[in-house]
C-alpha positions in Angstrom: -72.8 16.8 30.2 -75.0 17.9 27.5 -73.7 19.2 24.9 -76.2 21.3 22.3 -74.7 21.3 19.1 -76.0 24.8 18.1 -77.9 25.7 14.8 -76.3 24.4 11.8 -75.8 25.7 9.0 -77.6 22.5 7.6 -78.4 19.4 9.0 -79.7 16.0 7.8 -82.5 15.2 10.5 -86.0 16.1 10.6 -87.2 18.7 13.1 -83.6 19.7 14.1 -83.0 23.0 12.5 -82.0 24.3 15.9 -79.5 21.6 16.5 -79.2 18.6 18.5 -78.2 17.7 21.9 -76.0 15.0 22.7 -75.4 13.2 26.2 -73.4 10.0 27.4 -72.5 9.4 23.6 -76.2 9.3 22.5 -78.7 12.2 20.8 -81.0 12.9 23.5 -83.0 15.7 22.1 -83.7 17.3 18.7 -83.9 21.2 18.7 -86.8 23.1 16.3 -85.7 26.6 15.4 -85.3 29.0 17.4 -85.4 27.1 20.4 -83.0 27.0 23.4 -82.8 23.9 24.9 -81.0 22.8 28.3 -77.7 22.0 28.0 -74.1 22.2 29.7 -71.9 22.9 26.8 -72.6 24.1 23.5 -70.7 23.8 20.2 -71.5 26.8 17.6 -72.2 24.6 14.4 -73.7 27.5 12.2 -70.7 27.3 9.8 -71.4 23.3 9.3 -73.5 20.8 7.7 -74.1 18.2 9.7 -74.7 14.8 8.9 -74.9 11.3 10.7 -71.5 9.9 10.4 -71.0 7.8 7.3 -70.6 4.0 7.6 -68.6 2.0 5.0 -69.5 -1.6 4.4 -67.0 -3.0 2.4 -63.0 -2.1 2.4 -59.5 -3.8 2.3 -57.2 -2.0 4.3 -54.3 -4.0 3.4 -54.5 -2.9 -0.4 -53.1 0.7 0.9 -49.6 -0.3 -0.3 -50.8 -1.5 -3.7 -52.6 2.0 -5.1 -52.0 2.3 -8.6 -49.6 -0.1 -8.8 -47.8 -0.7 -12.5 -48.4 -4.6 -12.4 -52.5 -4.0 -12.0 -53.6 -0.7 -13.6 -56.0 -1.3 -16.6 -56.7 -4.8 -15.8 -60.1 -6.6 -14.7 -60.6 -8.4 -11.8 -59.3 -11.6 -12.5 -56.1 -10.2 -14.0 -56.1 -7.8 -11.4 -56.0 -10.2 -8.5 -53.5 -12.2 -10.5 -50.9 -9.3 -10.6 -51.6 -8.6 -6.9 -51.9 -11.8 -5.3 -48.0 -12.2 -4.8 -47.1 -8.6 -3.5 -50.0 -9.1 -1.0 -47.8 -12.0 0.0 -45.4 -9.5 1.3 -47.9 -8.4 4.1 -46.2 -8.5 7.7 -48.0 -7.7 11.0 -46.0 -4.3 11.0 -47.1 -3.2 7.6 -50.4 -4.7 8.1 -51.1 -2.5 11.4 -49.6 0.6 9.2 -51.5 0.1 6.6 -54.7 -0.2 9.3 -54.2 2.6 10.7 -53.8 4.7 7.6 -57.2 3.4 6.0 -59.0 4.2 9.0 -57.6 7.7 9.3 -58.4 8.3 5.6 -62.0 7.3 6.1 -62.2 9.1 9.5 -61.1 12.6 7.6 -63.8 11.7 4.9 -66.5 11.9 7.6 -66.8 8.0 8.3 -67.4 7.1 12.1 -67.9 3.2 11.6 -66.1 0.4 9.0 -65.8 -3.0 8.3 -62.8 -4.6 6.6 -62.7 -7.5 5.0 -59.3 -9.0 5.4 -58.6 -12.4 3.6 -55.0 -12.5 2.9 -53.0 -14.5 5.7 -49.2 -14.8 4.9 -47.0 -16.3 7.1 -46.8 -14.7 10.3 -49.8 -13.1 10.3 -52.1 -15.0 12.2 -52.8 -12.0 14.7 -54.5 -10.2 11.6 -57.6 -9.3 13.4 -56.0 -8.5 16.7 -54.1 -5.8 15.0 -57.4 -4.2 13.5 -59.1 -3.9 16.8 -56.1 -2.3 18.3 -56.2 0.0 15.6 -59.6 0.9 15.4 -59.5 1.3 19.2 -56.5 3.8 18.6 -58.0 5.9 15.9 -61.4 6.0 17.9 -63.9 4.4 15.1 -66.7 1.6 15.6 -65.7 -1.2 13.5 -66.9 -4.5 12.4 -63.9 -6.7 11.7 -64.5 -9.3 9.3 -62.5 -12.4 9.6 -61.7 -13.1 6.0 -60.4 -16.5 4.9 -59.2 -18.2 1.6 -58.4 -22.0 1.0 -59.1 -22.7 -2.3 -55.4 -22.0 -3.6 -54.4 -22.3 -7.6 -53.5 -26.2 -6.9 -56.9 -26.8 -6.0 -58.6 -24.8 -9.1 -59.1 -21.9 -7.4 -57.3 -18.1 -7.9 -54.9 -17.1 -5.1 -51.4 -18.6 -4.6 -50.9 -20.8 -1.7 -48.9 -18.5 -0.1 -51.7 -16.4 1.2 -54.4 -19.2 2.1 -54.9 -21.1 5.2 -56.4 -24.4 5.9 -60.1 -25.2 7.0 -59.4 -26.0 10.4 -57.0 -23.1 11.3 -59.6 -20.3 9.7 -62.6 -22.1 12.0 -60.5 -22.3 15.2 -59.6 -18.4 14.3 -63.1 -17.3 13.8 -64.1 -19.1 17.2 -61.3 -17.1 19.0 -61.8 -13.4 17.8 -65.4 -13.8 18.1 -65.1 -14.8 21.7 -62.6 -12.3 22.1 -63.7 -9.2 20.4 -67.7 -9.4 19.3 -69.8 -6.6 21.4 -73.6 -7.0 20.8 -76.3 -4.2 21.3 -76.8 -0.4 21.2 -73.3 1.5 21.0 -71.3 -1.3 20.1 -67.8 -0.5 19.0 -66.2 -3.4 17.7 -68.1 -6.3 16.2 -67.2 -9.8 14.4 -68.4 -10.6 10.9 -67.0 -14.2 9.4 -66.4 -13.2 5.7 -64.7 -16.2 3.3 -63.6 -14.4 0.6 -65.5 -15.3 -2.6 -66.6 -18.1 -4.5 -63.3 -18.7 -6.3 -61.1 -18.7 -3.1 -62.9 -21.0 -0.6 -64.2 -24.1 -0.7 -68.0 -25.4 -0.5 -67.1 -26.9 2.8 -65.8 -24.1 4.4 -69.1 -21.6 2.9 -71.1 -23.7 4.9 -69.4 -24.5 7.9 -68.7 -20.5 8.4 -72.5 -19.8 7.8 -73.1 -22.6 10.9 -70.4 -20.7 12.9 -72.2 -17.5 12.3 -75.6 -19.0 13.4 -74.2 -20.5 16.4 -72.9 -16.9 17.3 -75.2 -14.6 16.2 -73.0 -12.6 13.7 -72.6 -11.1 10.3 -71.6 -13.1 7.2 -69.8 -11.4 4.5 -68.4 -12.1 1.1 -68.2 -10.9 -2.3 -70.7 -12.3 -5.0 -72.0 -11.3 -8.4 -69.1 -8.7 -8.8 -68.2 -9.8 -12.5 -69.5 -12.1 -15.6 -66.1 -14.0 -15.1 -67.2 -15.2 -11.3 -70.5 -16.5 -13.2 -68.7 -18.6 -15.5 -66.3 -20.1 -12.6 -69.3 -20.9 -10.3 -71.2 -22.7 -13.5 -67.9 -24.4 -14.6 -66.8 -25.5 -10.9 -70.1 -25.8 -9.3 -72.6 -25.9 -11.9 -74.6 -22.8 -11.1 -74.9 -19.4 -10.7 -73.3 -17.5 -7.6 -76.8 -16.8 -5.7 -77.8 -20.2 -6.0 -74.3 -21.6 -4.8 -74.9 -18.9 -2.0 -78.4 -20.5 -1.3 -76.6 -24.1 -1.4 -74.0 -22.8 1.2 -76.9 -21.9 3.6 -76.2 -18.1 3.2 -79.3 -16.8 2.5 -80.7 -15.2 5.7 -80.9 -12.0 7.3 -77.4 -12.1 9.1 -75.6 -11.7 5.3 -74.6 -8.8 3.4 -72.5 -9.0 0.1 -70.5 -7.0 -1.6 -70.9 -5.5 -5.4 -73.8 -7.5 -6.5 -73.7 -6.2 -9.7 -74.8 -9.2 -11.9 -78.0 -10.3 -10.2 -81.0 -11.0 -12.6 -84.6 -10.5 -11.6 -84.7 -13.3 -9.7 -81.9 -13.1 -7.8 -82.9 -9.5 -6.7 -86.6 -11.0 -5.4 -84.9 -14.0 -3.7 -82.3 -11.7 -1.8 -85.1 -9.3 -0.6 -87.0 -12.2 0.4 -84.2 -13.3 2.6 -83.0 -10.0 3.9 -79.9 -10.0 2.5 -77.7 -6.5 2.1 -75.6 -5.5 -0.7 -72.8 -3.0 -0.4 -72.7 -0.7 -3.6 -69.2 -0.1 -4.2 -69.2 2.6 -7.4 -65.7 3.7 -7.3 -64.2 0.4 -7.4 -66.9 -0.6 -10.0 -65.7 1.9 -12.1 -62.0 1.5 -12.0 -62.0 -2.7 -12.8 -64.7 -1.8 -15.2 -67.1 -4.6 -13.6 -70.3 -3.1 -14.4 -73.3 -1.3 -12.2 -75.1 -2.3 -9.3 -78.9 -2.5 -10.0 -79.6 -0.6 -6.9 -83.4 0.6 -7.1 -84.4 -2.8 -8.1 -82.7 -4.1 -5.2 -84.3 -1.4 -3.0 -87.8 -2.2 -4.4 -87.4 -5.7 -3.6 -86.5 -4.7 0.2 -83.2 -5.1 0.1 -80.5 -3.3 2.2 -78.4 -1.1 -0.1 -74.8 0.3 1.6 -72.0 2.1 0.3 -68.5 0.8 0.3 -65.1 2.3 -0.8 -63.8 -1.3 -1.3 -60.0 -2.1 -1.5 -57.5 0.9 -1.7 -56.1 -0.9 -4.9 -59.1 -0.6 -6.7 -61.0 2.7 -5.4 -57.5 4.0 -5.4 -58.5 5.7 -1.9 -60.3 5.3 1.5 -62.8 8.1 0.9 -66.6 7.3 1.4 -67.5 11.0 0.9 -66.1 10.9 -2.5 -67.7 7.6 -3.0 -71.0 9.2 -2.2 -70.5 11.6 -4.9 -69.7 8.8 -7.2 -72.8 6.5 -6.6 -74.7 9.6 -7.1 -73.4 10.1 -10.6 -72.9 6.7 -11.5 -76.6 5.6 -10.8 -77.8 8.9 -12.9 -76.5 7.0 -15.7 -78.7 4.1 -15.2 -81.8 5.7 -13.4 -82.0 9.1 -14.3 -82.8 12.1 -11.7 -85.0 10.0 -9.8 -81.6 9.3 -8.0 -81.0 12.0 -5.8 -78.3 13.3 -3.7 -80.3 12.8 -0.6 -80.3 9.0 -1.9 -76.7 8.4 -2.2 -76.6 9.8 1.4 -79.0 7.5 2.7 -77.1 4.7 1.0 -73.9 5.8 3.0 -75.9 5.9 6.4 -79.0 4.0 7.2 -78.5 1.8 4.2 -75.0 1.0 5.4 -75.9 0.3 8.9 -78.9 -2.0 8.2 -76.3 -3.9 6.0 -74.1 -4.3 9.3 -77.1 -5.1 11.0 -77.4 -2.2 13.3 -80.0 0.3 14.4 -78.4 2.3 16.5 -76.4 4.3 13.8 -76.8 5.6 10.5 -79.3 8.4 11.3 -79.6 11.5 13.4 -82.7 10.9 15.5 -83.7 10.7 19.3 -81.8 7.6 20.5 -79.2 7.1 18.0 -75.7 7.0 18.7 -74.0 10.6 18.7 -71.7 10.0 15.7 -71.5 12.8 13.4 -69.6 14.2 10.3 -69.7 18.2 10.1 -68.4 19.8 6.8 -67.5 23.0 5.9 -68.3 25.0 2.6 -65.4 27.5 2.6 -63.5 26.2 -0.3 -64.0 27.5 -3.7 -65.7 24.5 -4.9 -69.1 25.5 -2.9 -68.9 29.3 -3.6 -72.6 30.1 -4.9 -74.0 26.8 -3.9 -77.8 27.4 -2.6 -78.6 24.2 -1.1 -75.9 23.3 1.7 -77.0 19.2 1.6 -76.8 19.1 -2.0 -73.5 20.8 -2.3 -71.7 18.4 -0.3 -72.6 15.8 -2.9 -72.9 17.8 -6.2 -69.8 20.0 -5.5 -67.6 16.9 -4.0 -67.0 17.7 -0.6 -64.4 14.9 0.4 -63.0 16.0 3.9 -64.7 16.8 7.3 -63.7 19.3 9.4 -65.1 17.6 12.4 -66.1 14.1 13.3 -67.6 13.0 16.3 -68.1 9.1 17.6 -70.3 8.3 20.4 -70.3 11.8 21.6 -66.3 12.3 21.6 -64.5 14.4 19.2 -62.1 12.4 16.9 -61.1 14.9 14.1 -61.0 18.6 15.1 -60.1 21.2 12.2 -59.7 18.5 10.0 -57.0 16.6 11.9 -57.0 13.3 13.8 -56.9 13.5 17.3 -55.0 10.4 18.5 -52.8 10.1 14.9 -49.6 11.9 14.0 -50.2 12.0 10.1 -46.7 13.0 9.4 -45.5 10.4 11.5 -47.8 8.1 9.9 -47.3 8.9 6.3 -43.3 8.4 6.7 -44.0 4.9 8.2 -46.6 3.7 5.5 -44.1 5.0 2.6 -41.4 3.2 4.2 -43.5 0.1 4.3 -44.5 0.6 0.7 -41.3 0.7 -0.8 -41.6 -3.3 -0.5 -44.5 -3.4 -2.2 -43.1 -2.0 -5.5 -39.9 -4.1 -5.7 -40.2 -6.0 -8.8 -40.9 -9.9 -8.4 
């Protein structure tokens, strides 16, 4: 069934002023202005600005229960984590399911078609956390890189997290093997992929970092972790390992083109050159970085060195939302402070689409072009904030678009008239609020 997405108000694609044709979930034709292609059905996109579906490369879904939490507001990363770890230890399978569903739905409504999630807290009873996430991604209808996170360096071992949320080395590796074998898809059009994602240098042993890298090489899957987020992390790595974070990562066998890193703020020039040489990607998390006062990612220097730069919302307790379109605007504004007007709205949109797709090791998404997956976000400019806007694509970013009108994943409508097609929002909100009460109780 050939669907002509007909004559959009604007589209982020080359030679497609007349729209695009989608068949079997793939873009099979770009249409020049004033041309009518062969089609079976059409969708009038004349009121829509069409962009590639956004790709979110770093998140923590479970944190939706601790947004703006009074224990953690106005704190930097280490103190913020110490305040919240005891609360996150209350996570149950049902709470994890509802948090995942809510975060996925928020992302979808902001125009995201592919996401990753870095889940690394495993209180007793949450052994099937990855299975829950796969089920919920399929329910919402989004592509997902399910990042099997891990922590095994607790407070008693000199790490940051409490004993109640970590697992042992053997258990972690066994479950990594299990979820790869059960869920990991390869090739164009994959809906579920698995990445292996030890949490951070201050919550994982060197042995687990090295064994995880070996496992990822064995199965040819992605590697992900937090790195170079704060000055405190630098000090921790120097004190515990005798080296800076990136040198430690290299010592653990992580510098290769399967790896993408979250934050990447405190890299020096030599670090950046090394990242580019080895093909490592970096996920820029502008909203979280500002919330936690962590610093500014050196996006332009990273790209000049050949590093793929993507965007992520980061955790719902350090953002405190799951809205990547909002993150696009924050990325533009924050980077303007560093680089001036040379950073444009098109750069910010590119980071959230093509750049993010590269971080996830995907060439089939992130761009509207012949042969790419039909993952698309449609925005209307019919709110007061857009009145008078002259450039529709620039208006999405500069005027602050934050909610899509329609979203298509693999040629299927997943959001219509601003509403997810497979999720009852009132029911979801009620269930989430009910679960969230337990995380507000005083410890």
